[in-house]
N, C-alpha and C positions, 0 to 999 in steps of 0.2 A: 505432607511430605512428598518430595519429588520421587519418581519411580524408575525402575530400570526396564522391566518388561510388564507393562500395564496389563496385557492380556492375561499372564499368568496370576498376577494379583486379582484380576476379575474372577477368574475360574474358581478361586479357593472358596468364594462366598456366592457363587452363581446359584440361582434358585429358578423354579418354574415361572414365578410371576415376572422376573426380569426377562426371561427368555420369550415371553409373550409379548411384552412391550417391545423388545428388540425386534422380533419378527414383524410386528405391526409397522414400525417405523421403516425397517428395511423394504417392506412392501411398498410403502408410500414413497420411499426414496427411488425405488426401481420405476414406479410409474412416472415419476418426474424425469429420470435419468434416461430412459429409452428414447423419447423425442428429443431431449437435449443432445444426447450422444449423436443422434443422426444429423441434427441441424448444425452442430458445431464442427462436424467433420466436413459437411458441405462448406461451411464458413472457411475452414482451413484449405480447402481445395482437395481434400482427400475423400476416397471411398467411404461410403456409410460404414462399412465393417471396421475401419479404423477407429471411428468414435465408439462403436460398441466394444471392441477390444480394449480400448483404453478405459472402459468402465468396469472391468472384471477384476483382473489381477492387482491393479493399483489400489482398489478398495481394501482387498484382503491384506496386502503388504503393509499399507499404512495403519491398518487396524493392529497388526502384529507388532510394528515398530514404533510409530510416532503417536498414536492416540493416547490421550490422557484418560484416567479412569472414568470420568463422568462427562467428557466433551466428545461427542461423535461428530467428526468432520466427514462429510461425503466427498471423496475425492473422485476426479473424473475430468472430462473436457469442460472448459469454461470459455466464455464468449471472447473475452479479451486476449486470452492466450492463443486462441484460435486464429484471431486476426493477426497477432504478432507472428504466428507461425507461417501464415499465408504471406506476410510482408518478407519474412526471412527467406522463404523458398522461391519466391517469385523470380528473382534474377538467376537462380540456379537451373530450374527445369521447368517444363509446362506442366500446369496441374493436370492430374489424371494419368501421367505417365509413370512407369515403373521407376524411373530416375527420381521423380518427385517424392513418390512414397518412400524410397530408400533414403533420400535426404531428410524427410521428416523423422524417420527413425533415428538417424544419426543426430538430429537436433534434439530429439527427446532424450537420447543417451547422454549427450553433453549436458543437458540441463540437470539430469539426474546426477551425474558425476560431479558437477559444480556444486549442487546442493549438498551432496554428501561430503565433499572436501570442506565446504564452509561450516558444516556441523561438526567435523572432526576437529577443525582448527578453532572452533567456538566463536565464529564470526557472525553470529546473529545480529550484532549491533550494526552491521553494515546497512541493514534495512533502514536505519534511522536517517540515512542520507536521502532518502526518498520522503520528503515532507508530504504532510496531509494535502495542502493545496495543489502540489504537483501531481500527487496520485489522483486527486479528485478531477483535476483538469485533464489529466491523461485518459482517465476512464470516460469522461464525458466526451472528449473528442474521439476516442476509439468507438464510442457507442454510436455517434453520428456516422462515422465511416463504415461501421458494421451495417447500419440501416441502409445507407446509401449503396453499399456493395452488393445488397440483396435485390435491388430494384430491377436488375436486368433479368433475374429469375422471374419476377412477377410480370415483366413485359415480354418475356419469351425471346429475348435478344441476347447477344453477347457483347460484353463490355469489360476489357482488361483494365488493370490499374488498381492502385491502393491508396490514392489521395484524391481529393475533390477535383483538382485541376485536370486529372487524368480521367476520372470516371464520368463526370457530368457532361463534358463535351462529347464523349462516346455515346452515352445514353441519347442525348439530344439529336445526335446525327442518325440515330436508328429509330426514332420515334414512329416514323412512317411504316417501319417494318414490324410493329408491335403485333404479337401473336394474340389475337382476341380471345380464343378459348383459354389460353394460359392466364391472360389478364383477368378475364371473369372468374376463373377459379381461385386465382391469388386474391382478388378483390374481395370475393365471398368469404375466403378463409380469414382475411383481415377483420371483416365486420364481425364474423362469428366469434373470433378471438377476443375482440374488444367487448363484445356483449358478455361473453362468459366471464371475463375478468372483471366486469362491473356488475355481476348478477346481484350484489348486495344491495344495489339500488332498487331492486324489485321487492324489498322486504322479506328477503328469504332469511331463515335462521343463520345466525352468524357462523356456526360451525359448518354448515352446508356450503354456504357462500364461499368460505375459506377453501374448502376442499375443491369445489368447482373451479375456482381461480387457479389453484395450484395444478390441476389436472387439465386445465383448458387446452393446452397444446396436444396433450395426448388424445383427448376427445376429438379434436378436429382432425389430427392425422388418422384416427380409426375411421372417422366418416369418409375422409378423402380416399383412404384405401379401399374401402367398400364401393365408393363411387367409381374409383378407377377401374375395379374389376367389373362392376355391373355395366358401365358405359364404355369400357375399352378406350379409356382416354388417349392412349398411345396412338390409337388409329386417327385421332384428330391433330396429332403433332404436339401434344402435350409431353414434355420431358419428364421422365420419372427417375427414381433412384437407380433402377436396374438390378441385374443379378447380384444377390448377396450370398457370398460363400456360406455353405451349411457345414457346421462342424466346430471343433474346438480350434482356438488360435494356435498356431505352430510357434513353439518357443524357439528363439534364435535371432541372429542379426544378419542382415545382408552384408555383402562386402563393402566396406567404407574406406574410401581413399583418405590418406592423412591431409591432403590438400583440401578436400571438402570440408573435413572436420575444422581445419583452420580457418575456412572462410565462414563457417557457421558459428564459430566461437563467440564473436561479439553479440550476435543476436541471442545466442543461448545464455549468455551472462544476464542480459537484460530481461529475458523470460524468466529466468530463475529468480531474479531479484523481485519482479512484479509478482509473480506466482507466490513467492514466500511472504511479501508484505501483505497480499489479500488474504492468505491462508491464516497467518499468524494473527491478523487483525480480527478474523472471524473466531478463530480459537480463543483469544483473549476476551472477546465480548462474551462468548458463551460460558467460559470458565468463570468470569467475574460474577455472573448471575448465580453460579453454584458455589461461589466463594472457594474456588479451586486455584491451583497454581499451574501455570503453563512454563515449560522449558523451551525457550526459543531454539536452543541447540538440539534438543531432542526432537522438535519439530522439523528442523532442518534435515536430520538423518531420516526421519520418516518421509518427508516429501521427496528427498532424493531417492530413497529406495523405491517409492511409488513411481517415480519417473522412469527409473531404470526397469522396473517391471512392465511399465507401458512399452518401452522400447523393445524389450525381449519378446513381447506379445504382438508386435507390429502395430502399436497405438500411436498416440500423439502426446505432446506436453499436457500435463494435468496439474490441477491445483484443486483447493477446497471451493465448493460452491455455496455461497450464503443461503440461496433458496432451498437447496436440498439439505444442508445442515440445519436450518430454521425448522424444517418439517420434522426432522429427528427430535429437535429440542421441544416442539409442540407435543410430541408423542411420549414425553416423559422418558426419554431414553436415559438409561443409567449406566450403560457399559459400552465399550468399544466393540463388542462382538456384533454390533449392528452392521459394521463394515463387512464381516465375515459372511453374515447372512445375506446382505445386499449383493455381494459378489456371487453367491451361489444362485440367487434369484435372476441376476442379469445373465449369468451363463445359461439358465433355463430359458430365458427370454430370447437369447440370441439363437438357440437351437430351435425354439419353437416358432419365432417370428420371421426368421429369414426367408422362408418361402413366399410370405405375403408382402414383405417390405419392399419387394421390387415393383410393386404397383403404386408406390406412394409417390405423388407428384413433387418435383422440386420446388414448384411455386408454393406449395403448402409449407415446406419447410422453411422457405424464405420468409413467408408471412410470420411464422412463429419466431424467427430470429430477429425480424424487424420490430415486432411488438416488444419482445424481451429487451431489445437494445435500447428502445425509446425510454424504458423505465430506468435506464442507467444514466441518463443525461440529468446531472444535478445542478440546475441553474440557481436553486436556493443556496447552495454551498458557495457558489462564486459571489452572490450578492452579500452573504455573511462575511466572507473573507475580505471582500473589497471595502465594506464598511469598517471592519476591524483593523486592516492593514493594508494600505495601498500598495506597499512593496510585495507582500505576499499574494495579493490580489493580482498584480502585474505577473508574477511568476505563473500563477494559475491560468491567466489567459494566454500568456506565451505558449504554455504547454498545450492548451486547448486548440489554438489556431496552428501551432507547430505540428500537431498531429494531423490536423485536417489538410494543411497545405503541403507538409513535407513528408509525412508517414509517421508511423508509430514509433520507430526507432529515434529518428531525428527529434520529434516532438518531445519524447520524454528526456533525451539528452539535453536539449534546450532548457527544459524546465529545472533539470537538476543543476546545471551549470549556472543559470540565472539565480536559483536559490542560494547557491554557495557564494556567488558574487555579491548578492545583497546582504548575506550574513557577513562577509568580510568587510563590506562598506559599512554596515550598522556597527560592527564592534571596532572598526577603526576610528569611530568618533563616539567613544563611550560617554554615557551621560555622567556629569560630574556637578555636584551641588556644594556650594558653601553652605555650611550648616551652623546652627546656633542653638543655645541651650533653651529649651521650652521652659518658660517661667514656672517655678513651683515644682520642677520634676528634675530627673537626671537624664532626660531624653534629649536628643539633638535631631533637628528637622531642617529642611530646606529653608533658608531665610526668605526666599521668594514666594513660599507657600504658606508659612505659618509666622506668627508673632514670636519673636525669640530674642534672647539676650546674647550680645556677641562681644568677644573680647577685643580690645583695641590692639593688644600685642600678640594674640594667638589667632592664626587663621586655621579654621577646621575645613577640610576638603574632603567630601565623600566621593569615591569612585564606585560606580555601579556596573563594573564589568571586570572580567579577568583581564590582566595586563600581558599582552604578547606582542610579537613584532609589528603587526599592523597598526597598533595604536600607542606604542611607545613614544614616538615623536609627537603625537597630539597631546598626550599627558604633559610632556616637556614644555610644549607651546602654551597650553593652558595655565600652567603653574607660572610661567613667565609673565603672562598677561595679568594674573591676579596680584603678583608681587609688585609689578610696575605701578598699580593703582592703589597700593596699600603701603605707603612709606613707614607707617608706625609698626608694622608686623615684625616680630623678632622670632616668632616660632610658626612653622607650618606643620600642622598634624594631618597626615594622610590616613583618613578613616578607611579601613579596608574590609569592612564588613560584607561587601558585595564582591570581593575579589577571591575568586576560587583557585587562580593560578597566576604564578609570575614566571614567565620563561626567561631564558638567557637574555634576549634582546631587551627585555623590559627591566631586567636586573642591571644591565648596563646603562640603560637609560636613568634609572633611580640613582646609580652612582654619580652619573653626570649632573642630574638635579641637585643631588646633595652638595656636590662641589660648587656649582653656580649659586646656590642659596648661601653657602658659607662666605662666598666672595661679596655677597650683598648683605652680609651680617644677619642672616636668618638661618635657624637650624631646623632641619628637617626631622620629623618624628613619625612613628607608625603607631596605629591604634586598632584594636579589634581584629588582629591578624588571625586568620583560621589556622587550626593545627597543621593540616597538610601543607599549607603555604609556609608556615614557620619552620617545618621540618626541612623544606628545600632551602630556605634561606640560611638555615644553620650549616648546610653543607658548603656555603660559601664564606668568604671573610667580609661580606657586606655589613653585617651587624657589628663587626669589630672597628670598622673605619668609617662609617657614615656619621658618627659623632653624636647621634641623638638617642632617644629612648624608644622602647616598644611597650606600649601601655595596654593594659587589658581592656579598657573601655575608654571611650571618648571623654567620659565624665572624669575619669582618674587623670587623664591627660590635662584637663583644664584646671583640675584642682592642683596639680603639680606645678603647671606652667603660670597660671594666673589664679591663685586661690581666691582673691578678693571677688573676681567677677563669678566664679562658680558659687560662692557662698551667697552673693548678692541675688543671683537667679533663684535660689531656693527660697528667699524671704517672701512673706505675704505681699509686701509692697511691690516687689518685682512681678508677682503672679497677677496683681491687679492692674499693673501699668499697661 
């Protein structure tokens, strides 16, 4: 049963055992979230505190509004949305300035408002326009950009830009200015992260290896902060996070101009869609394992409210994280209260860690981002898609290279537009098959794939696509070709088992086809018309004027129009021939 207020339903039967599991999961989520919040804030070009603030209130608000009873999504900053945030804000203000932070809050506010509006209007289906190949290509391209965008932190140089043609030449030009202590620190961090993430190769118990891998970024950051304090790395020119404000986030919004919000709206819409698709995919995956239902519209409301909460607390766009949500699932989480507990622990972490976070080197954060980003590049998905469908593989490749060469917004728009164009092209030339009766049965199959019995006077044509304006003329042309090479045909039966819709353009085409067939002394008939399609046909006068019959099955059509052929196909002699 779907729910209205999941948290209230949870509290009715909440017990100590569930509370213990939720607290353990919340603690693990926090241990993952602290380093990720810091790293993704840096990726978005925002102060570290913005990532921390975006990890407190959104967690609690989503648990109150959007979470399903047994699916605990961990909301907060994520890598792809952080990169999209940086891309959206780069033309507006310089990273690190007050105007940049204010624009980030405005962007987050718009993302939340759009998600809420989509939820209220029940527009969850819009996410279906982002196909899996496009999303996969987008995430892989964004992951490469994320990794490349962190190289200048590892080298200790500055490099602006959010596409490969912008970043790589800037990095190459500054190779001679590489800051060696920063490079050494970043390189050691990378090596340590890779070792910790592959500790299972040392035959460590699986449970321990999993925890070490999950907490590798936090362990490296703790070591780096201790090293920074002991060795005073700032004195050697190593850039650190810097002063982090101590205390609770101040709730409120900066002054935002209407013109700025208008400029941010296209980027906010893309961020909202990508964040929703990522989050709903994670929610559905976790819910399926527990045989529970997810309401996409409820998720939209919860995600919209979480982003509004992030904007009010000075944060950044947020979405569900697969790694943190997976930790909750592995900990046998039973209730959405884990989000409330995790928010409380994050608040305590912000208050307690703020004084020491200032010594955390930026190169270490960059190393953790780079390692996490490389794990998002999915080459195997591209190979599978290319083998299965070259058209969808092209869309995935175009999205991937579009993101790398033109930026995240242009890349995903290219992928979506190409997917829609490929869909229109494919459906404009629907598969049609002349079918015959399988000997010894009442089934009809493609005459080019099966041994069948055909009637000389009845032509049976199966259409495997809905009929609408892009393919109406193609249907007319295909029928004309078949009739031209079949002079003995007196009846054409259109087998509509694969037709889910007939729009007005296709209906006009059918009327024209019926008229042209009559002039050639051939009668048009329909068979196996689905109920919803028949309902729409009954609203028109087509069935009254086209002159043919509508049969419940192709076999009934053949029995009526050529009974001798139908009976012959059922005889043993026909079956053995």
